[in-house]
N, C-alpha and C positions, 0 to 999 in steps of 0.2 A: 504493500499500499504506499502511496506517496503522501508525504507530509505536506501541510498547507503551504509552507514557505517554499518548498521544493517546486510545487506546481507553478507558483508565480515567477520563479526564476527562469522558467523555461519559455518565457514569452518575451523575447527581445523586441526592440522597436522594429517596425516595418521599414524596409529599405525604399528610399525614394526612387520612383520609377515613373516614366511617362504614363499618363492615364488615357484609356479609351473608354469613355463613358464612366461607369462606376468601377471598372476594372483597370488594373495596371497592364502595361504591355506584356509583362511577364505572365500575368494571370491569363490573359487572352491565349497566349501560346500554350500554357499548360492545359487550359480548357480544351483546346483543339486536339492536343495530343491524347488526352485521357478520354475524350469522347470516342476517338478511334479505338483506343485500347479496350474501353468498355464494350464497344460493339463486337470486337474480336472475341472477348471473353464470352459474351452472350450467345454467339453463334458457333463457337468452336465445340466439337469438330464437325457437327452434322450439317450445318447450314452455310458453310464457307462459300459455296457456289450458288447460293440462292439470292439473286439480286433483290427480290421483293423484301426478303427478311433483312438483308443488309440495309436497305434504304429505310425500312420501317424502324429498325433499331437505332439507326443513325439519328432519326428525328426524335425518338423516344429519349435517348441518352443526352441529346442536346437540350431537350426540355428539362430533364431531371437535373443535370449538372448545372446548367446556367441558372435555372430558377432557384435551386437550393443555395447556390453561392450568392446570387443577387440578393436574396432575402436576408442572409446574414450580413452582407455588406451594408444594406440599407438599415438593418436593425442596430448595428454596432454603434453608430453615433448617438442613438437614444440612451446608451449606457456609457457615453463619453469615451468611446474607444474607436479606433480606426483599425481595420484588420486587412491583412494581405495573405492570400492563400499560397501555399507552396507544396512541393511534394512531401508526403509523409516520410519523415526520417526516423531512423532508430539510432540512438546514440550509445546505448549500452544494453547488455543482456543480464546484468546483475547489479549488486550494490557495491562491490569492491571496485577500487580504483582501476585495476587491470581489466575490469569488465567493460570499460569505455572503449569505443572504437576511436582510432586516430582521426578519422573523418566519419561524419554521420552517413549511414547507409541509406540510399533512396529506396526504402522498402515499398513505398507507394508505387514505384515503377517495377521493382523486381518481384515482389511477393505475388501480386495478382496474376501476372503472366506465368510465373513458375507453377503456382498451384493449379491454375487452369490447365496447363499443358500436362503436368505430372499426373493429374487426376483424369485425364482424357475428357475434360469438359464437365465432369460431374460436380466439381467445386468451382463456383463462380464468385470469387471475392472482389467486390467493388469497393475497395478501400485504397484511395489515392491521395487524399489531401489532409493537411493540417493547416492551421493558420497562426500567424504571429499577430500580436496586438500592440497597438501604440496608444498611450493615453492622450486624451484631448482635454487639457486642463481647463480651457475657457468654457467648455460645455459642463464640466464637472462643477464649476463654480456656480452655475445657474440653478441647478436642482440636483437633489440626491435621488438615487435609484436603488431598488432592492427591497429587502424585507423590513429594513429599519429606515424608513424615509425621513424620520425626524433627525437622523444622524447624518451629517455631511460626510461623504466618502471622498477623501482628498486624493487618493491614488487608485490606480487600476487594481481590481481585486477579482477573486475567483467568481463571484456572482455575476460580474459583468461578462466574463467569458462564457459562463454557463447559460445565461439567458440569451446571449447572442447565438450560441450553439443551438439552443432549443428552438429558436425561430426557424432554423434550417430544417429541423426534424418535423416541425408543424407544417412547413411548406410541402414536404414530401408526403405527409399524411393527406394533405389537401389534394395533391396530385393523384394519390391512390383513390381517393373518393371520387374525383372527377373521372378517372379511368373506369371505375365501377359504374358510375352513372352512364357513361358512353356505352359500356358493354350491355347494361341492363335495359336501357330505354331506347338506344339508337341501334342496338344489335350490330355493333361495329367491333371487329376483333382487335382493332388498334387499342381500344379502351382496356381490354383485358391485359394486354402486354404492358401498357402504361402503368396500370395498377400494380401488376406483379413486380416489374422492375423498380418502381418507386419504393415498394416495401423492401425488396431485396437490398437495394442500395442503402436505404435507411437502416435496416437491421445490421448490416455489416459495419456501418459507421457508428453504431451504438455500442460496439465492443468497448468496455471500459479499460483501455490499454493505451499506454504511451501518450502521444499527442493527438490521437484520434478525437473527433468530436465527442464520442461517447465517454472518453476519459475526462474531458473537461467538464462534462455535465454530471457524471456519476460522482466524482470526488468533490463536487461543490454542492450539488442538490440531488441526493440519491432518490428522494421522493418524486421529484420531477422526472428523473431517469426512469423509475419504475412505472410512473403514470404513462409516459410516452411509449415505453416498451409494451405495456398491456394493450394500448390502442393498436400498435403495430401487429401484435400477435393476433388480436381479434380480426383485423383486416386481412391478415395472411390466411387465417382459417376460412374467412368468407371467400377469398380468391381461390383457395384450393378446392373447397367443397361447393 
């Protein structure tokens, strides 16, 4: 388990980078790369030559990744922070000093592709991103956020990260509900795939480990983490059955 002060140390300031809309240039590049990786994972190995499946999943993962990241980017200033997404990195495998890697491993790039190929497509891990957060002092001076609104929060804290992360999960739940609506009332197969992959993507990122969004949420607000997980499981059961 990570201690409170250890979690906060893992969020260095975001790096200044030219912006395209609400995203930095680097984020746009990562979004494009990981949309393609997500499509590969979703269709490997059975549908690699199916153009309809490729185009459909390309649209689905574009919606899932762009919307979930956009919602977090837009929610972050409400909690007086600015976030920038990057590849999920693993810096250590234990608590000893020698457990640290000399350079962080880009697990968000390595692990999903490796597990998908190694399992012949039976395991489809959609875990690509983490985010760094930068404090916005001028916004923090205007109003306090969180459970104790009467107390001014002068610096970035775990709750800011957790609530920002939760907004991304709620957006994925909303996408799953939209998908179920399209499937049920419009009888359109696209809706079933949108619902399925929205929940798959969300559940993988709910894993309370390292710098995944699930870790940020679980170690700050376990009740919120459980609540969101319950909704996801219910939706998954509806999708399956």
